[in-house]
C-alpha positions in Angstrom: 0.0 0.0 0.0 2.9 2.3 0.7 4.1 1.8 -2.9 0.7 2.9 -4.1 0.8 6.1 -2.1 4.3 6.8 -3.5 3.1 6.2 -7.0 0.2 8.5 -6.5 2.5 11.2 -5.2 4.8 10.8 -8.2 1.9 11.0 -10.6 0.6 14.2 -8.8 4.0 15.8 -9.0 4.3 14.9 -12.7 0.9 16.4 -13.5 1.8 19.6 -11.6 5.1 19.9 -13.6 3.1 19.3 -16.8 0.6 22.0 -15.8 3.4 24.5 -15.1 5.0 23.7 -18.5 1.8 24.2 -20.3 1.3 27.6 -18.4 4.8 28.7 -19.5 4.1 27.5 -23.0 0.9 29.5 -23.2 2.5 32.5 -21.7 5.5 32.5 -24.1 3.5 33.1 -27.3 1.7 36.0 -25.7 4.9 37.6 -24.5 6.7 37.3 -27.8 4.6 39.9 -29.7 4.7 42.4 -26.8 8.5 42.6 -27.0 9.2 43.9 -30.6 12.6 45.5 -29.6 14.3 42.1 -29.7 15.5 40.9 -33.1 13.1 38.6 -34.7 15.4 35.6 -35.2 16.6 35.7 -31.6 13.0 35.8 -30.3 11.8 33.0 -32.5 14.8 30.7 -31.9 14.4 30.3 -28.0 10.7 29.7 -28.3 11.0 26.6 -30.5 13.9 25.3 -28.3 11.8 25.9 -25.2 8.8 24.4 -27.0 10.7 21.3 -28.0 12.1 21.0 -24.4 8.6 21.2 -23.0 7.2 18.7 -25.5 10.0 16.3 -24.6 9.3 16.8 -20.9 5.6 16.3 -21.6 6.2 13.1 -23.5 8.5 11.9 -20.7 5.9 12.7 -18.1 3.2 10.9 -20.1 5.3 7.8 -20.5 6.2 7.9 -16.8 2.5 8.4 -15.9 1.6 5.4 -18.2 4.2 3.3 -16.5 3.0 4.3 -13.0 -0.6 3.5 -14.0 0.5 0.1 -15.2 2.4 -0.6 -12.0 -0.6 0.6 -9.9 -2.9 -1.7 -11.9 -0.6 -4.7 -11.4 -0.3 -4.0 -7.7 -4.1 -3.8 -7.4 -4.4 -7.1 -9.3 -1.9 -8.8 -7.0 -3.7 -7.5 -4.0 -7.0 -8.9 -5.3 -5.4 -12.2 -6.1 -3.9 -12.3 -2.6 -7.3 -11.6 -1.1 -8.8 -14.4 -3.2 -6.1 -16.8 -2.1 -6.7 -15.9 1.5 -10.4 -16.7 1.0 -9.6 -19.9 -0.7 -7.3 -20.9 2.1 -9.9 -20.1 4.7 -12.6 -22.1 2.9 -10.2 -25.0 2.5 -9.4 -25.0 6.2 -13.2 -24.9 7.0 -13.8 -27.8 4.6 -11.0 -29.8 6.3 -12.5 -29.2 9.7 -15.9 -30.3 8.5 -14.4 -33.4 6.9 -12.8 -34.4 10.2 -16.0 -33.8 12.2 -17.9 -35.9 9.6 -15.4 -38.8 10.0 -15.7 -38.6 13.8 -19.5 -38.7 13.5 -19.4 -41.7 11.2 -17.1 -43.6 13.6 -19.2 -42.8 16.6 -22.4 -43.8 14.8 -20.8 -47.1 13.8 -19.8 -47.7 17.4 -23.3 -46.8 18.6 -24.8 -49.3 16.1 -22.5 -52.0 17.3 -23.3 -51.4 20.9 -27.0 -51.3 20.2 -26.8 -54.6 18.3 -24.9 -56.2 21.2 -27.5 -54.8 23.6 -30.4 -56.3 21.4 -28.6 -59.6 21.3 -28.3 -59.7 25.1 -31.9 -58.7 25.4 -33.0 -61.5 23.0 -30.9 -64.0 25.0 -32.7 -62.8 28.1 -29.4 -61.7 29.7 -29.1 -58.2 31.2 -25.6 -57.0 31.2 -24.9 -53.6 32.8 -21.6 -53.3 30.9 -23.5 -53.4 27.5 -25.9 -50.8 28.8 -23.0 -48.6 29.9 -21.2 -49.0 26.6 -24.3 -48.2 24.7 -24.9 -45.1 26.7 -21.3 -44.0 26.3 -21.5 -44.5 22.5 -24.7 -42.5 22.4 -23.1 -39.7 24.3 -20.2 -39.7 22.0 -22.6 -39.6 19.0 -24.3 -36.5 20.5 -20.9 -34.9 21.1 -19.8 -35.6 17.6 -23.1 -34.1 16.3 -22.6 -31.0 18.4 -19.0 -30.6 17.1 -20.2 -30.9 13.6 -22.9 -28.3 14.1 -20.3 -26.0 15.7 -18.1 -26.4 12.6 -21.0 -25.5 10.4 -21.8 -22.5 12.5 -18.2 -21.4 12.3 -18.3 -21.6 8.6 -21.5 -19.6 8.4 -20.1 -17.0 10.8 -16.9 -16.7 8.7 -19.0 -16.2 5.6 -21.2 -13.5 7.3 -18.3 -11.7 9.0 -17.2 -9.5 6.0 -20.8 -8.4 5.6 -21.2 -7.6 9.2 -18.0 -5.5 9.4 -19.2 -3.5 6.4 -22.5 -2.7 8.1 
């Protein structure tokens, strides 16, 4: 951003020099007819030289301005690309977190199904085992925790998407 400020200052200074040159150029033709005492060849020779010098300076300033505009445009493009890359990185990170939470939920649900199947088998056999009930309850609690963590990851993603809009407001 500091480079952009410097470029803007240089462009402003260049435009001021151009304006002063144009003022001098417009003042020179008006002053030449007022001074008839000077020999005509001497009066006409400095004006073209000054005119050519000013034109050269103007051309130089125009090329410098064009170069500075190009640099400014490229800096802005790089800044936009960097912002987009930051957004992509953030979304990738959120996707990774959701994937991990989804895997945890699948493992927990599989464990819960296994515990419930063992509990049903014990029930069908007419055997009541407190260990199976405890394991089934622990698996169900783990499933609820995994569900909650998955919902929290989704909420974090929604909040991250809304945050730029909330800061603007």
